[in-house]
C-alpha positions in Angstrom: 134.4 12.6 -25.4 132.6 13.7 -22.2 131.4 16.5 -23.5 129.5 14.5 -25.8 127.9 12.3 -23.4 126.9 15.1 -21.6 125.0 16.6 -24.9 123.5 13.1 -26.0 122.3 12.4 -22.3 120.3 16.4 -22.5 119.0 14.7 -25.3 117.3 12.3 -23.8 116.1 13.7 -21.2 113.8 16.1 -22.7 112.6 13.4 -24.9 111.7 11.0 -21.8 109.8 14.2 -20.7 108.1 14.5 -24.0 107.5 10.9 -24.2 105.7 10.6 -20.8 103.2 14.1 -21.5 102.4 12.5 -23.9 101.5 8.4 -22.9 98.1 8.0 -23.0 96.5 5.8 -20.2 93.4 3.2 -21.9 91.4 3.1 -18.5 91.0 6.9 -18.6 91.8 8.9 -22.3 90.0 5.9 -24.2 86.6 6.6 -22.9 84.1 7.9 -26.1 80.4 8.9 -25.0 77.7 8.8 -27.8 75.3 11.7 -26.7 72.1 9.4 -28.1 73.3 7.0 -25.5 73.4 9.9 -23.0 70.1 11.5 -23.7 68.1 8.1 -23.6 67.4 5.9 -21.1 67.1 2.6 -22.1 65.3 -0.1 -19.5 66.3 -3.7 -20.5 64.3 -6.5 -18.9 66.8 -10.0 -17.7 64.2 -11.7 -16.7 61.6 -11.5 -20.0 58.5 -14.0 -19.7 57.3 -16.0 -23.0 54.1 -17.4 -23.4 53.3 -20.3 -26.2 50.0 -20.3 -26.6 48.0 -22.0 -29.1 44.4 -23.4 -30.0 44.2 -26.4 -31.2 41.1 -27.6 -32.5 40.9 -31.6 -33.2 38.0 -32.5 -35.6 38.1 -36.1 -34.9 35.5 -37.7 -37.1 34.4 -41.3 -36.2 34.8 -44.0 -38.1 34.1 -46.5 -36.2 31.4 -49.6 -36.3 28.7 -50.6 -34.6 27.5 -54.5 -34.3 23.8 -55.2 -32.9 21.2 -57.7 -32.4 19.1 -60.0 -30.4 19.5 -63.7 -29.1 16.9 -66.4 -29.9 16.7 -69.9 -29.4 16.7 -71.5 -33.0 13.7 -74.3 -32.1 11.1 -71.9 -30.3 12.1 -68.0 -31.6 12.3 -67.5 -27.5 14.4 -64.4 -26.5 17.7 -65.7 -24.8 18.9 -63.2 -21.8 22.6 -63.4 -20.2 24.3 -64.8 -23.3 28.5 -64.7 -23.8 28.7 -63.5 -26.9 32.6 -63.0 -28.7 33.6 -61.1 -31.7 36.7 -62.6 -33.1 38.6 -60.1 -35.8 38.5 -61.5 -39.1 38.1 -65.6 -39.7 39.9 -67.5 -37.1 38.6 -68.0 -33.3 41.9 -67.8 -31.4 41.8 -64.2 -29.0 38.8 -62.6 -28.9 38.6 -58.5 -29.4 35.3 -57.8 -27.9 33.4 -60.0 -25.2 29.9 -59.6 -23.9 26.3 -60.3 -22.6 23.3 -59.9 -23.6 20.6 -57.8 -21.5 17.6 -59.5 -20.2 15.6 -58.4 -23.3 18.2 -60.5 -25.4 19.8 -57.5 -26.8 23.5 -56.4 -27.0 26.1 -53.8 -28.8 29.3 -54.0 -29.5 30.2 -50.1 -30.3 34.0 -48.4 -31.5 34.9 -51.6 -33.6 37.2 -50.9 -36.6 35.9 -51.4 -40.2 36.4 -54.7 -40.6 35.5 -58.4 -41.6 34.2 -59.8 -38.0 33.5 -63.1 -36.5 30.5 -63.5 -33.5 30.5 -66.1 -31.0 27.9 -66.7 -28.9 27.8 -69.5 -26.1 24.6 -70.3 -23.7 26.0 -72.9 -21.4 27.7 -76.1 -22.8 25.0 -77.0 -25.0 23.7 -74.1 -26.8 26.1 -72.8 -29.6 26.4 -70.6 -32.7 29.0 -69.0 -34.5 28.3 -66.6 -37.8 29.8 -65.8 -41.2 31.9 -63.4 -42.0 30.0 -60.0 -40.8 31.3 -56.8 -42.8 31.7 -53.7 -40.8 31.9 -50.4 -42.8 33.0 -47.3 -41.8 30.0 -45.2 -39.2 28.0 -48.6 -40.7 25.1 -50.3 -37.8 25.3 -53.6 -38.5 22.2 -56.1 -36.8 23.1 -59.6 -36.6 20.4 -61.9 -35.1 21.8 -64.6 -32.8 20.0 -67.9 -33.3 21.7 -70.2 -30.6 21.2 -74.1 -31.6 
């Protein structure tokens, strides 16, 4: 038996030596080089700058209307200045959407108003007043309204 054990051990030793010789070290033996990679030099920008430039052209059509007019006294058709003029949307006279005064020549201008129906109210002191009927303003329209204070 001793001889058999000895022979078996001798067979194992050369196998261990062969295994050590054929053992592959992955860190050093598995590197593969590509010939193209070695010949070409590549530069990579690790901080790219992204620019997004756009030219916007805004074509804003002005569809607003305008109300102009002159303030007069109804009795003698005399021009009156410094008249308070209030513009209301629709027929309800609760909250004005625009307020202005007539100038020294009695003229007033209310600009940039959307199309719709409006009511004008003018006051000079407590006694002289005026209230218009519905004034229809269409897009891009200039409406002239004379105010006759009573």
